[in-house]
Structure formats: structure tokens, C-alpha cells
C-alpha positions, 0 to 999 in steps of 0.5 A: 440349503445355506449359501456356504454349503452351497458352495461346498458342494460346487467346489468339490462337484467333481470329486464328489462325481469320482469318489461317491456311490450313490447307489447304495446307502446315501440315496437310502439314507437321504429317502429315509430322512425326508431329502430326497422323495420317491421320483427323485429316487428314481429318477437318479437310478435311471442314469446310466452312470454312477457319475450321472447318478452323483451328477444329479443327485448334486444338482438335487441337494440345493433345492431340498431344505435347510437339512440337507446338506448335514443329510447327505454329510450323514450319509457318506458313511461308506465314504470317511473320508469324502464327509471329512473333506467337505466338513473341512471344507464348511468350517473354511467357509465359515470362517471366511464368512464374516470378511465377506458380510459388509458387502451382503448387507450393502447388497440388501 
């Protein structure tokens, strides 16, 4: 997952926890797309509350490859307002990227 996508998830973490119920379509879609393993799904389902389930998913997603963020957006069919908010935040992160680039290149 790209750094800007990780930042979007991190900056919207509490909001996502409050608004997204992951146990339905979200988990099944991410499993279908190969973003989550069966073990991930079981571990998430074992959490006591919806908030904990969402937080665990948000902890797992950044390490699940380059398609994880897009698959997560696609999984939010039941939460179109959340998807729109994340897409907008991603676009804003893209427009800020060029300004931050020279310092990034110095670090490499």
C-alpha cells in the first residue's frame, strides 16, 4: 500500500471505526479479492465489538499489498459516503505530494 493511502487510513481511523461495520460485505469482499486470508477474517470476526473489528482491519490493511486500499474502497458499497470521503482525502494527498517530493528525494 502506498504511503499516501496509509496516511489516509490513519487520519480517518476513528471516523472509520464509528461509521463502518466490517463484518458483512466488507470482510467478504476483501477475502474474495485476496486482500485478507481466511485467518484474517476469523481473527477479525473474533473481536468483541464492531469498533474492534474495524480497528483490527485497519491495522491489517496497510501490509496487504498495493491493491489493498482500492479493494477496501470497493468493499464500501454499503457506505458510499465513507468511500467518497476517503477518495477525496486521497485526491488531496495526491495534490500535496509534489510539494513534499524534494525532501523525500533527499532522504533516499
